[in-house]
C-alpha positions in Angstrom: 76.1 65.2 69.3 74.1 68.1 68.1 71.0 68.4 65.9 72.9 68.3 62.6 74.7 65.1 63.7 71.4 63.3 64.3 69.7 64.8 61.3 72.6 63.5 59.1 72.2 60.1 60.6 68.6 60.0 59.6 69.2 61.5 56.1 72.0 59.0 55.5 69.9 56.2 56.7 72.6 55.3 59.3 70.2 55.0 62.3 71.6 51.5 63.3 69.9 51.7 66.6 66.5 51.5 64.9 65.1 48.0 65.1 62.1 48.7 63.0 59.5 48.4 65.7 58.9 48.5 69.4 61.3 46.4 71.5 59.9 43.4 73.3 61.0 44.7 76.8 59.1 48.0 76.3 56.1 46.3 74.7 55.8 44.0 77.7 56.2 46.8 80.2 53.6 48.9 78.4 51.2 45.9 78.6 51.5 46.0 82.4 51.0 49.7 82.7 47.4 50.3 83.3 47.1 54.1 83.8 45.8 55.1 80.3 45.7 58.8 81.1 49.3 58.9 82.5 51.4 61.7 81.0 54.1 59.9 79.2 57.3 61.3 77.7 59.5 59.5 75.1 62.8 61.5 74.8 65.0 61.1 71.7 61.9 59.5 70.2 63.3 58.7 66.7 60.7 56.8 64.7 58.5 56.6 67.8 57.4 52.9 67.5 56.6 53.1 71.2 54.2 55.9 70.7 52.4 54.0 68.0 52.0 51.1 70.3 50.9 53.3 73.2 48.2 54.9 71.0 47.0 51.4 69.9 46.7 50.5 73.5 44.5 53.5 74.3 47.0 55.8 76.1 45.8 59.4 75.9 48.6 61.8 76.9 51.9 61.1 75.0 54.7 63.6 74.4 57.6 62.9 72.0 60.7 65.0 71.7 63.6 64.7 69.4 66.4 67.1 68.5 66.3 66.3 64.8 63.5 67.6 62.6 63.7 64.6 60.3 62.0 62.0 62.6 59.7 64.7 64.0 58.3 65.6 60.6 58.0 61.9 59.8 56.0 61.3 63.0 53.8 64.4 62.4 52.9 62.9 59.0 52.5 59.3 60.1 50.5 60.1 63.3 48.7 63.3 62.1 45.3 62.2 63.4 46.6 62.1 67.0 48.5 65.3 67.0 47.0 67.9 69.4 44.8 65.2 70.9 46.5 62.2 72.5 49.9 63.2 71.1 52.3 66.1 71.3 55.4 66.1 69.2 58.3 68.5 70.0 61.4 69.3 67.9 63.9 70.5 70.6 66.6 69.6 73.0 65.4 67.3 75.8 67.4 69.4 78.3 65.3 72.5 77.5 62.0 70.7 78.4 60.0 72.3 81.2 57.0 70.1 81.5 56.4 67.2 84.0 55.3 63.7 83.4 54.1 60.6 85.2 56.3 58.2 83.1 59.3 58.5 80.9 60.1 55.7 78.5 63.8 55.1 77.8 64.8 53.4 74.6 68.3 54.2 73.4 68.2 57.8 74.5 70.8 57.6 77.2 73.1 55.7 74.9 72.9 58.5 72.4 74.2 61.1 74.8 77.9 61.8 75.5 78.8 60.1 78.8 79.8 63.6 80.1 76.1 64.4 80.1 74.9 61.5 82.2 74.7 63.3 85.5 72.8 66.1 83.8 70.5 63.4 82.2 69.7 61.9 85.6 69.0 65.3 87.1 66.8 66.3 84.2 64.9 63.0 84.2 64.2 63.6 87.9 63.0 67.2 87.2 60.6 66.2 84.4 59.0 63.6 86.5 56.3 64.3 89.1 56.9 63.0 92.7 56.7 59.2 92.5 57.0 59.3 88.6 58.8 56.5 86.8 61.7 56.3 84.4 61.4 52.9 82.7 62.9 51.2 79.8 66.0 49.7 78.3 69.7 50.8 78.6 72.8 49.1 77.3 74.8 47.0 79.7 77.8 46.9 77.5 80.8 49.1 76.8 81.2 50.3 73.2 84.3 51.7 71.5 83.6 55.3 70.4 80.0 56.0 70.0 77.2 56.6 69.9 75.9 54.3 71.1 77.6 54.9 74.5 77.3 52.0 76.9 77.9 51.4 80.5 77.6 48.9 83.3 75.0 48.2 85.9 77.3 49.4 88.7 77.8 52.8 86.9 74.0 53.2 86.4 73.2 52.3 90.0 75.6 55.0 91.1 74.3 57.5 88.6 70.6 57.1 89.4 70.7 56.4 93.2 70.8 60.1 94.1 67.5 60.8 92.3 65.6 57.5 92.1 64.6 54.4 94.0 65.8 51.6 91.9 62.8 49.3 91.7 64.2 47.2 88.9 67.5 47.0 87.1 68.1 43.6 85.6 69.2 41.9 82.4 66.4 41.8 79.7 65.4 38.2 79.0 63.6 39.2 75.8 66.0 41.3 73.9 66.4 40.9 70.1 69.2 38.4 69.4 72.0 40.9 68.5 71.4 42.6 71.8 70.9 39.5 73.9 72.8 39.8 77.3 73.6 43.5 76.6 70.5 45.3 77.8 69.2 46.1 81.2 65.5 46.8 81.9 65.1 49.7 84.4 62.2 50.8 86.5 63.2 53.8 88.6 60.9 55.8 90.8 61.6 59.4 91.5 62.6 60.1 95.1 
């Protein structure tokens, strides 16, 4: 899945993963995260509802990255007052990112990647996090035909992440939206 694939999905309005706002599991997690100056990354940010919520809650160092210029330009317009202050927006491939962060928020990014990239994803997530940094968010606990989205199982994810992270939490979300009920895992992983 390259830039043109995702750009076409946005232009054709076929971004079926977009639920129109921040997901309840991520909102609840953000509400418990008290380090307002933590350096936070949201990869594959799409419409960046999570960033809007973080800004409303007073977080001061948020970086968004998406491979498609369509959502990036929309975010730059919508959140213009925050750009260059609390918010950095990057149009690029996540795998080229060289910065480090305290927290990465995961919301449908892993499921957008071809499964052949999962080991590279886990390695890159580890490299963009500082020692003790966290990868937290929601991943699919369901197999899909074709894709994206690409799903998986808890067992696969535990195997994937255990080389790079301490698994603090990996459990079924109890507050998913009804179409995803029983099919999402909340993860909180701490870089080794």
